[in-house]
LOGUMI-20064 format. One record per residue (C-alpha): residue in three letters; x, y, z. Coordinates in steps of 0.5 Angstrom, whole numbers. Layout:
<pts>
<pt rest="ALA" px="X" py="Y" pz="Z"/>
...
</pts>
This chain:
<pts>
<pt rest="UNK" px="13" py="103" pz="-41"/>
<pt rest="UNK" px="16" py="105" pz="-34"/>
<pt rest="UNK" px="20" py="111" pz="-34"/>
<pt rest="UNK" px="26" py="111" pz="-29"/>
<pt rest="UNK" px="24" py="115" pz="-23"/>
<pt rest="UNK" px="30" py="121" pz="-25"/>
<pt rest="UNK" px="26" py="122" pz="-32"/>
<pt rest="UNK" px="19" py="121" pz="-30"/>
<pt rest="UNK" px="19" py="129" pz="-28"/>
<pt rest="UNK" px="21" py="130" pz="-35"/>
<pt rest="UNK" px="16" py="127" pz="-39"/>
<pt rest="UNK" px="10" py="130" pz="-41"/>
<pt rest="UNK" px="6" py="127" pz="-46"/>
<pt rest="UNK" px="1" py="133" pz="-47"/>
<pt rest="UNK" px="7" py="138" pz="-48"/>
<pt rest="UNK" px="11" py="133" pz="-53"/>
<pt rest="UNK" px="4" py="132" pz="-57"/>
<pt rest="UNK" px="3" py="139" pz="-58"/>
<pt rest="UNK" px="10" py="140" pz="-61"/>
<pt rest="UNK" px="11" py="134" pz="-65"/>
<pt rest="UNK" px="4" py="135" pz="-68"/>
<pt rest="UNK" px="4" py="142" pz="-69"/>
<pt rest="UNK" px="11" py="141" pz="-72"/>
<pt rest="UNK" px="9" py="135" pz="-77"/>
<pt rest="UNK" px="3" py="140" pz="-79"/>
<pt rest="UNK" px="6" py="146" pz="-80"/>
<pt rest="UNK" px="12" py="143" pz="-84"/>
<pt rest="UNK" px="7" py="139" pz="-88"/>
<pt rest="UNK" px="3" py="146" pz="-90"/>
<pt rest="UNK" px="10" py="150" pz="-91"/>
<pt rest="UNK" px="13" py="144" pz="-95"/>
<pt rest="UNK" px="7" py="141" pz="-99"/>
<pt rest="UNK" px="6" py="134" pz="-100"/>
<pt rest="UNK" px="13" py="133" pz="-105"/>
<pt rest="UNK" px="18" py="135" pz="-100"/>
<pt rest="UNK" px="15" py="131" pz="-95"/>
<pt rest="UNK" px="14" py="125" pz="-99"/>
<pt rest="UNK" px="21" py="126" pz="-101"/>
<pt rest="UNK" px="24" py="127" pz="-93"/>
<pt rest="UNK" px="19" py="121" pz="-91"/>
<pt rest="UNK" px="22" py="116" pz="-97"/>
<pt rest="UNK" px="30" py="118" pz="-95"/>
<pt rest="UNK" px="29" py="116" pz="-87"/>
<pt rest="UNK" px="29" py="109" pz="-89"/>
<pt rest="UNK" px="35" py="109" pz="-93"/>
<pt rest="UNK" px="39" py="113" pz="-87"/>
<pt rest="UNK" px="38" py="106" pz="-84"/>
<pt rest="UNK" px="40" py="101" pz="-90"/>
<pt rest="UNK" px="46" py="100" pz="-93"/>
<pt rest="UNK" px="50" py="105" pz="-97"/>
<pt rest="UNK" px="51" py="105" pz="-105"/>
<pt rest="UNK" px="55" py="99" pz="-106"/>
<pt rest="UNK" px="60" py="101" pz="-111"/>
<pt rest="UNK" px="63" py="94" pz="-112"/>
<pt rest="UNK" px="57" py="91" pz="-114"/>
<pt rest="UNK" px="56" py="97" pz="-119"/>
<pt rest="UNK" px="62" py="97" pz="-122"/>
<pt rest="UNK" px="62" py="89" pz="-123"/>
<pt rest="UNK" px="56" py="89" pz="-127"/>
<pt rest="UNK" px="58" py="95" pz="-131"/>
<pt rest="UNK" px="65" py="91" pz="-133"/>
<pt rest="UNK" px="60" py="85" pz="-134"/>
<pt rest="UNK" px="56" py="90" pz="-139"/>
<pt rest="UNK" px="62" py="92" pz="-142"/>
<pt rest="UNK" px="65" py="86" pz="-144"/>
<pt rest="UNK" px="58" py="84" pz="-147"/>
<pt rest="UNK" px="59" py="90" pz="-151"/>
<pt rest="UNK" px="65" py="88" pz="-153"/>
<pt rest="UNK" px="63" py="81" pz="-155"/>
<pt rest="UNK" px="56" py="83" pz="-158"/>
<pt rest="UNK" px="56" py="90" pz="-160"/>
<pt rest="UNK" px="52" py="96" pz="-156"/>
<pt rest="UNK" px="45" py="93" pz="-157"/>
<pt rest="UNK" px="47" py="86" pz="-154"/>
<pt rest="UNK" px="41" py="84" pz="-150"/>
<pt rest="UNK" px="44" py="80" pz="-145"/>
<pt rest="UNK" px="48" py="86" pz="-142"/>
<pt rest="UNK" px="47" py="86" pz="-135"/>
<pt rest="UNK" px="45" py="92" pz="-131"/>
<pt rest="UNK" px="48" py="95" pz="-125"/>
<pt rest="UNK" px="43" py="94" pz="-119"/>
<pt rest="UNK" px="43" py="102" pz="-118"/>
<pt rest="UNK" px="37" py="104" pz="-121"/>
<pt rest="UNK" px="40" py="111" pz="-124"/>
<pt rest="UNK" px="46" py="108" pz="-126"/>
<pt rest="UNK" px="42" py="102" pz="-130"/>
<pt rest="UNK" px="38" py="108" pz="-134"/>
<pt rest="UNK" px="45" py="111" pz="-136"/>
<pt rest="UNK" px="47" py="104" pz="-139"/>
<pt rest="UNK" px="41" py="103" pz="-142"/>
<pt rest="UNK" px="41" py="110" pz="-145"/>
<pt rest="UNK" px="48" py="107" pz="-148"/>
<pt rest="UNK" px="46" py="100" pz="-150"/>
<pt rest="UNK" px="39" py="103" pz="-154"/>
<pt rest="UNK" px="43" py="108" pz="-158"/>
<pt rest="UNK" px="50" py="106" pz="-158"/>
<pt rest="UNK" px="52" py="114" pz="-157"/>
<pt rest="UNK" px="56" py="116" pz="-151"/>
<pt rest="UNK" px="53" py="123" pz="-152"/>
<pt rest="UNK" px="46" py="120" pz="-150"/>
<pt rest="UNK" px="50" py="117" pz="-144"/>
<pt rest="UNK" px="52" py="124" pz="-142"/>
<pt rest="UNK" px="45" py="127" pz="-143"/>
<pt rest="UNK" px="42" py="121" pz="-138"/>
<pt rest="UNK" px="47" py="123" pz="-133"/>
<pt rest="UNK" px="46" py="130" pz="-133"/>
<pt rest="UNK" px="38" py="128" pz="-133"/>
<pt rest="UNK" px="39" py="123" pz="-127"/>
<pt rest="UNK" px="44" py="128" pz="-123"/>
<pt rest="UNK" px="39" py="134" pz="-123"/>
<pt rest="UNK" px="34" py="129" pz="-121"/>
<pt rest="UNK" px="38" py="126" pz="-115"/>
<pt rest="UNK" px="40" py="134" pz="-113"/>
<pt rest="UNK" px="32" py="136" pz="-113"/>
<pt rest="UNK" px="30" py="130" pz="-109"/>
<pt rest="UNK" px="36" py="131" pz="-104"/>
<pt rest="UNK" px="34" py="138" pz="-103"/>
<pt rest="UNK" px="27" py="137" pz="-102"/>
<pt rest="UNK" px="28" py="132" pz="-97"/>
<pt rest="UNK" px="33" py="137" pz="-93"/>
<pt rest="UNK" px="29" py="142" pz="-94"/>
<pt rest="UNK" px="23" py="139" pz="-90"/>
<pt rest="UNK" px="27" py="137" pz="-84"/>
<pt rest="UNK" px="30" py="144" pz="-84"/>
<pt rest="UNK" px="24" py="147" pz="-84"/>
<pt rest="UNK" px="21" py="142" pz="-79"/>
<pt rest="UNK" px="28" py="144" pz="-75"/>
<pt rest="UNK" px="26" py="152" pz="-75"/>
<pt rest="UNK" px="18" py="150" pz="-73"/>
<pt rest="UNK" px="19" py="146" pz="-67"/>
<pt rest="UNK" px="22" py="151" pz="-63"/>
<pt rest="UNK" px="16" py="155" pz="-65"/>
<pt rest="UNK" px="11" py="150" pz="-63"/>
<pt rest="UNK" px="15" py="149" pz="-56"/>
<pt rest="UNK" px="13" py="156" pz="-55"/>
<pt rest="UNK" px="6" py="155" pz="-57"/>
<pt rest="UNK" px="6" py="149" pz="-51"/>
<pt rest="UNK" px="9" py="154" pz="-46"/>
<pt rest="UNK" px="3" py="159" pz="-48"/>
<pt rest="UNK" px="-2" py="154" pz="-47"/>
<pt rest="UNK" px="0" py="152" pz="-41"/>
<pt rest="UNK" px="1" py="159" pz="-38"/>
<pt rest="UNK" px="-6" py="160" pz="-40"/>
<pt rest="UNK" px="-8" py="154" pz="-36"/>
<pt rest="UNK" px="-5" py="158" pz="-30"/>
<pt rest="UNK" px="-11" py="163" pz="-29"/>
<pt rest="UNK" px="-16" py="157" pz="-27"/>
<pt rest="UNK" px="-11" py="154" pz="-23"/>
<pt rest="UNK" px="-9" py="160" pz="-19"/>
<pt rest="UNK" px="-17" py="161" pz="-18"/>
<pt rest="UNK" px="-18" py="154" pz="-15"/>
<pt rest="UNK" px="-12" py="155" pz="-11"/>
<pt rest="UNK" px="-9" py="148" pz="-12"/>
<pt rest="UNK" px="-2" py="148" pz="-11"/>
<pt rest="UNK" px="-1" py="142" pz="-15"/>
<pt rest="UNK" px="-5" py="144" pz="-22"/>
<pt rest="UNK" px="-1" py="150" pz="-22"/>
<pt rest="UNK" px="6" py="147" pz="-21"/>
<pt rest="UNK" px="4" py="142" pz="-27"/>
<pt rest="UNK" px="2" py="148" pz="-31"/>
<pt rest="UNK" px="9" py="151" pz="-30"/>
<pt rest="UNK" px="12" py="144" pz="-31"/>
<pt rest="UNK" px="8" py="143" pz="-38"/>
<pt rest="UNK" px="10" py="150" pz="-40"/>
<pt rest="UNK" px="18" py="149" pz="-39"/>
<pt rest="UNK" px="18" py="142" pz="-42"/>
<pt rest="UNK" px="14" py="145" pz="-48"/>
<pt rest="UNK" px="20" py="149" pz="-49"/>
<pt rest="UNK" px="25" py="144" pz="-48"/>
<pt rest="UNK" px="22" py="139" pz="-53"/>
<pt rest="UNK" px="21" py="144" pz="-58"/>
<pt rest="UNK" px="29" py="145" pz="-57"/>
<pt rest="UNK" px="31" py="138" pz="-57"/>
<pt rest="UNK" px="26" py="136" pz="-63"/>
<pt rest="UNK" px="30" py="141" pz="-67"/>
<pt rest="UNK" px="37" py="140" pz="-65"/>
<pt rest="UNK" px="37" py="133" pz="-63"/>
<pt rest="UNK" px="32" py="130" pz="-69"/>
<pt rest="UNK" px="30" py="135" pz="-75"/>
<pt rest="UNK" px="37" py="138" pz="-76"/>
<pt rest="UNK" px="42" py="132" pz="-75"/>
<pt rest="UNK" px="37" py="128" pz="-80"/>
<pt rest="UNK" px="37" py="134" pz="-85"/>
<pt rest="UNK" px="45" py="133" pz="-85"/>
<pt rest="UNK" px="45" py="126" pz="-85"/>
<pt rest="UNK" px="41" py="125" pz="-91"/>
<pt rest="UNK" px="45" py="131" pz="-94"/>
<pt rest="UNK" px="52" py="127" pz="-93"/>
<pt rest="UNK" px="49" py="121" pz="-95"/>
<pt rest="UNK" px="47" py="123" pz="-102"/>
<pt rest="UNK" px="53" py="127" pz="-103"/>
<pt rest="UNK" px="58" py="121" pz="-101"/>
<pt rest="UNK" px="53" py="116" pz="-106"/>
<pt rest="UNK" px="53" py="122" pz="-111"/>
<pt rest="UNK" px="61" py="122" pz="-111"/>
<pt rest="UNK" px="62" py="115" pz="-112"/>
<pt rest="UNK" px="56" py="114" pz="-117"/>
<pt rest="UNK" px="60" py="120" pz="-121"/>
<pt rest="UNK" px="67" py="116" pz="-121"/>
<pt rest="UNK" px="63" py="110" pz="-124"/>
<pt rest="UNK" px="60" py="114" pz="-129"/>
<pt rest="UNK" px="67" py="117" pz="-131"/>
<pt rest="UNK" px="70" py="110" pz="-131"/>
<pt rest="UNK" px="65" py="108" pz="-135"/>
<pt rest="UNK" px="65" py="113" pz="-140"/>
<pt rest="UNK" px="73" py="113" pz="-141"/>
<pt rest="UNK" px="72" py="105" pz="-142"/>
<pt rest="UNK" px="67" py="107" pz="-148"/>
<pt rest="UNK" px="71" py="112" pz="-151"/>
<pt rest="UNK" px="78" py="108" pz="-151"/>
<pt rest="UNK" px="74" py="103" pz="-154"/>
<pt rest="UNK" px="71" py="107" pz="-159"/>
<pt rest="UNK" px="78" py="110" pz="-161"/>
<pt rest="UNK" px="81" py="103" pz="-161"/>
<pt rest="UNK" px="76" py="100" pz="-166"/>
<pt rest="UNK" px="76" py="106" pz="-170"/>
<pt rest="UNK" px="84" py="105" pz="-170"/>
<pt rest="UNK" px="84" py="98" pz="-172"/>
<pt rest="UNK" px="79" py="100" pz="-177"/>
<pt rest="UNK" px="83" py="105" pz="-181"/>
<pt rest="UNK" px="89" py="100" pz="-181"/>
<pt rest="UNK" px="85" py="95" pz="-184"/>
<pt rest="UNK" px="83" py="99" pz="-190"/>
<pt rest="UNK" px="87" py="97" pz="-196"/>
<pt rest="UNK" px="92" py="102" pz="-199"/>
<pt rest="UNK" px="92" py="104" pz="-206"/>
<pt rest="UNK" px="95" py="100" pz="-211"/>
<pt rest="UNK" px="100" py="103" pz="-216"/>
<pt rest="UNK" px="100" py="100" pz="-223"/>
<pt rest="UNK" px="107" py="98" pz="-226"/>
<pt rest="UNK" px="107" py="100" pz="-233"/>
</pts>
């Protein structure tokens, strides 16, 4: 790829390689495999469509109609497209208990929070480490100045100085234009989805509780009272 003349002096593959490779390796060493895997898995979701509240609400409404028609063990009740909501609905359909729904809700929410925390933490660590490896690249370039000065080559000396400066620049830019923004983007998206998902769960739970109360009321009204015998 051709680089515009104005930007050509700003491109140093060696300095960029030190910053990127060092940041990736150090982040993996600090965070561990689980955090890094969570961070990598979160990246494609940033570019994908967000949580589809309408589709999930429609699926839940169909499930509720199936439950009202066939009972909570309705075999053909459709599940929401969101996997987490699908597991909540399945927990209710399996047991018929609102307590099972809330228990699954707490477990799913805790699992999502842990996964989101791991993703954010990995990119935050990368943001802390990138400037450090910018400094590493600077120090590495400075150590090459002694050979350049011994050879009294002006071009080599200027190249080493440029690499030293660009290494620090790459570290700062990688941290504040890539790593930290990605961490905040993952966090914002996760919180938006969490809010939408919780609203749907509240709606589902309220509907189930209202339906249970109505059935209990109808059942109580339908029970025959005691007949008095007239002597």
